[in-house]
FIKOLZA-1660 file (N, C-alpha, C; in steps of 0.1 Angstrom, whole numbers, plus 5000, padded with zeros to 4 digits):
% residues 74
   i   px   py   pz ch aa at
   1 5007 4987 5000  A  M  N
   1 5000 5002 4997  A  M CA
   1 5008 5011 4998  A  M  C
   2 5016 5010 5009  A  M  N
   2 5032 5024 5011  A  M CA
   2 5037 5026 4998  A  M  C
   3 5040 5017 4993  A  I  N
   3 5047 5017 4978  A  I CA
   3 5036 5024 4967  A  I  C
   4 5025 5020 4963  A  S  N
   4 5017 5026 4956  A  S CA
   4 5015 5034 4960  A  S  C
   5 5013 5043 4970  A  C  N
   5 5009 5056 4975  A  C CA
   5 5021 5063 4971  A  C  C
   6 5035 5060 4973  A  S  N
   6 5047 5066 4969  A  S CA
   6 5047 5068 4956  A  S  C
   7 5047 5056 4948  A  H  N
   7 5044 5057 4932  A  H CA
   7 5036 5070 4924  A  H  C
   8 5023 5067 4931  A  S  N
   8 5011 5074 4925  A  S CA
   8 5017 5090 4932  A  S  C
   9 5022 5093 4944  A  A  N
   9 5028 5109 4945  A  A CA
   9 5037 5112 4938  A  A  C
  10 5047 5105 4931  A  E  N
  10 5061 5108 4924  A  E CA
  10 5055 5108 4910  A  E  C
  11 5043 5102 4906  A  R  N
  11 5039 5106 4892  A  R CA
  11 5028 5116 4893  A  R  C
  12 5025 5126 4902  A  K  N
  12 5017 5137 4904  A  K CA
  12 5028 5145 4903  A  K  C
  13 5040 5147 4909  A  V  N
  13 5053 5156 4914  A  V CA
  13 5058 5154 4895  A  V  C
  14 5058 5147 4891  A  H  N
  14 5065 5143 4876  A  H CA
  14 5055 5153 4868  A  H  C
  15 5042 5149 4866  A  E  N
  15 5032 5159 4863  A  E CA
  15 5031 5175 4864  A  E  C
  16 5030 5178 4877  A  I  N
  16 5032 5190 4877  A  I CA
  16 5042 5197 4877  A  I  C
  17 5054 5191 4875  A  A  N
  17 5068 5196 4868  A  A CA
  17 5066 5197 4855  A  A  C
  18 5062 5188 4846  A  K  N
  18 5054 5189 4834  A  K CA
  18 5049 5198 4830  A  K  C
  19 5035 5204 4837  A  L  N
  19 5030 5214 4834  A  L CA
  19 5033 5225 4835  A  L  C
  20 5041 5230 4842  A  H  N
  20 5048 5239 4851  A  H CA
  20 5058 5245 4837  A  H  C
  21 5061 5237 4833  A  K  N
  21 5071 5242 4825  A  K CA
  21 5065 5241 4812  A  K  C
  22 5055 5236 4805  A  E  N
  22 5044 5237 4797  A  E CA
  22 5038 5254 4796  A  E  C
  23 5034 5255 4813  A  V  N
  23 5033 5271 4812  A  V CA
  23 5042 5285 4811  A  V  C
  24 5053 5279 4812  A  R  N
  24 5062 5289 4811  A  R CA
  24 5063 5289 4794  A  R  C
  25 5065 5279 4789  A  E  N
  25 5066 5281 4771  A  E CA
  25 5058 5289 4767  A  E  C
  26 5045 5282 4770  A  L  N
  26 5033 5294 4765  A  L CA
  26 5032 5308 4769  A  L  C
  27 5035 5310 4784  A  R  N
  27 5039 5324 4785  A  R CA
  27 5050 5331 4775  A  R  C
  28 5061 5326 4776  A  S  N
  28 5069 5328 4768  A  S CA
  28 5064 5330 4752  A  S  C
  29 5060 5322 4747  A  E  N
  29 5052 5322 4733  A  E CA
  29 5043 5334 4731  A  E  C
  30 5034 5338 4742  A  F  N
  30 5025 5349 4743  A  F CA
  30 5034 5361 4741  A  F  C
  31 5042 5363 4750  A  V  N
  31 5050 5377 4752  A  V CA
  31 5056 5378 4735  A  V  C
  32 5064 5370 4730  A  D  N
  32 5071 5369 4715  A  D CA
  32 5056 5372 4710  A  D  C
  33 5047 5368 4709  A  T  N
  33 5035 5372 4695  A  T CA
  33 5029 5382 4698  A  T  C
  34 5027 5387 4712  A  Q  N
  34 5022 5403 4716  A  Q CA
  34 5034 5412 4712  A  Q  C
  35 5048 5409 4713  A  K  N
  35 5060 5419 4709  A  K CA
  35 5056 5418 4695  A  K  C
  36 5054 5410 4685  A  R  N
  36 5054 5413 4671  A  R CA
  36 5042 5417 4669  A  R  C
  37 5030 5417 4676  A  L  N
  37 5018 5422 4671  A  L CA
  37 5022 5438 4671  A  L  C
  38 5026 5440 4681  A  M  N
  38 5026 5456 4685  A  M CA
  38 5038 5461 4675  A  M  C
  39 5045 5452 4667  A  T  N
  39 5056 5458 4657  A  T CA
  39 5050 5458 4644  A  T  C
  40 5040 5452 4643  A  L  N
  40 5031 5451 4629  A  L CA
  40 5022 5462 4631  A  L  C
  41 5016 5465 4645  A  K  N
  41 5007 5477 4644  A  K CA
  41 5016 5489 4644  A  K  C
  42 5027 5492 4643  A  M  N
  42 5034 5506 4644  A  M CA
  42 5032 5511 4630  A  M  C
  43 5031 5524 4625  A  E  N
  43 5027 5534 4618  A  E CA
  43 5035 5529 4610  A  E  C
  44 5049 5531 4612  A  S  N
  44 5060 5530 4601  A  S CA
  44 5063 5516 4597  A  S  C
  45 5053 5507 4604  A  T  N
  45 5059 5495 4594  A  T CA
  45 5048 5492 4589  A  T  C
  46 5036 5498 4588  A  I  N
  46 5023 5495 4582  A  I CA
  46 5029 5504 4565  A  I  C
  47 5035 5516 4570  A  K  N
  47 5038 5521 4557  A  K CA
  47 5046 5519 4551  A  K  C
  48 5055 5510 4555  A  E  N
  48 5066 5499 4546  A  E CA
  48 5059 5494 4537  A  E  C
  49 5048 5485 4547  A  R  N
  49 5043 5472 4540  A  R CA
  49 5038 5476 4528  A  R  C
  50 5028 5485 4528  A  V  N
  50 5018 5493 4521  A  V CA
  50 5027 5500 4507  A  V  C
  51 5038 5507 4510  A  A  N
  51 5043 5512 4499  A  A CA
  51 5047 5506 4487  A  A  C
  52 5047 5495 4486  A  D  N
  52 5045 5485 4471  A  D CA
  52 5036 5487 4466  A  D  C
  53 5023 5488 4474  A  M  N
  53 5013 5489 4467  A  M CA
  53 5008 5501 4461  A  M  C
  54 5015 5512 4465  A  G  N
  54 5015 5525 4458  A  G CA
  54 5003 5533 4469  A  G  C
  55 5005 5526 4479  A  I  N
  55 4995 5532 4492  A  I CA
  55 5004 5542 4498  A  I  C
  56 5002 5555 4499  A  K  N
  56 5007 5565 4508  A  K CA
  56 5000 5571 4519  A  K  C
  57 5005 5578 4528  A  P  N
  57 4995 5585 4539  A  P CA
  57 4989 5599 4529  A  P  C
  58 4980 5603 4535  A  A  N
  58 4972 5616 4532  A  A CA
  58 4978 5628 4530  A  A  C
  59 4981 5638 4524  A  D  N
  59 4986 5651 4520  A  D CA
  59 4977 5656 4535  A  D  C
  60 4966 5656 4529  A  N  N
  60 4956 5665 4536  A  N CA
  60 4945 5655 4551  A  N  C
  61 4946 5663 4561  A  P  N
  61 4939 5656 4570  A  P CA
  61 4926 5654 4566  A  P  C
  62 4919 5644 4572  A  P  N
  62 4907 5643 4574  A  P CA
  62 4892 5653 4577  A  P  C
  63 4883 5654 4568  A  Q  N
  63 4873 5665 4572  A  Q CA
  63 4863 5658 4575  A  Q  C
  64 4854 5662 4589  A  K  N
  64 4842 5660 4593  A  K CA
  64 4834 5664 4585  A  K  C
  65 4823 5657 4581  A  I  N
  65 4813 5663 4575  A  I CA
  65 4799 5662 4583  A  I  C
  66 4791 5676 4583  A  L  N
  66 4780 5673 4594  A  L CA
  66 4770 5675 4584  A  L  C
  67 4759 5663 4591  A  V  N
  67 4747 5668 4581  A  V CA
  67 4732 5669 4589  A  V  C
  68 4731 5685 4588  A  L  N
  68 4720 5687 4595  A  L CA
  68 4704 5688 4593  A  L  C
  69 4697 5684 4605  A  N  N
  69 4683 5680 4597  A  N CA
  69 4675 5689 4599  A  N  C
  70 4668 5692 4586  A  T  N
  70 4664 5706 4587  A  T CA
  70 4645 5703 4585  A  T  C
  71 4644 5690 4587  A  T  N
  71 4629 5685 4591  A  T CA
  71 4623 5686 4605  A  T  C
  72 4613 5696 4606  A  E  N
  72 4612 5694 4618  A  E CA
  72 4597 5687 4622  A  E  C
  73 4595 5678 4630  A  E  N
  73 4584 5671 4635  A  E CA
  73 4577 5680 4639  A  E  C
  74 4562 5676 4640  A  E  N
  74 4551 5681 4646  A  E CA
  74 4544 5673 4658  A  E  C
% end
């Protein structure tokens, strides 16, 4: 009985160690992916990637268009 319990405890310890290692690897992968995403979202990176397509930033800033409601409800 004691030997069986000892083996069971050892298996659990090894499983816990394996899961901790997997968590560290996944966390590292998450940080790397997040870093790549931040780099891809930068304006300078986007400008470089779309320059080959002939797209460039606008010379004039965007203008806001206002639509006024001229009909009155009775």
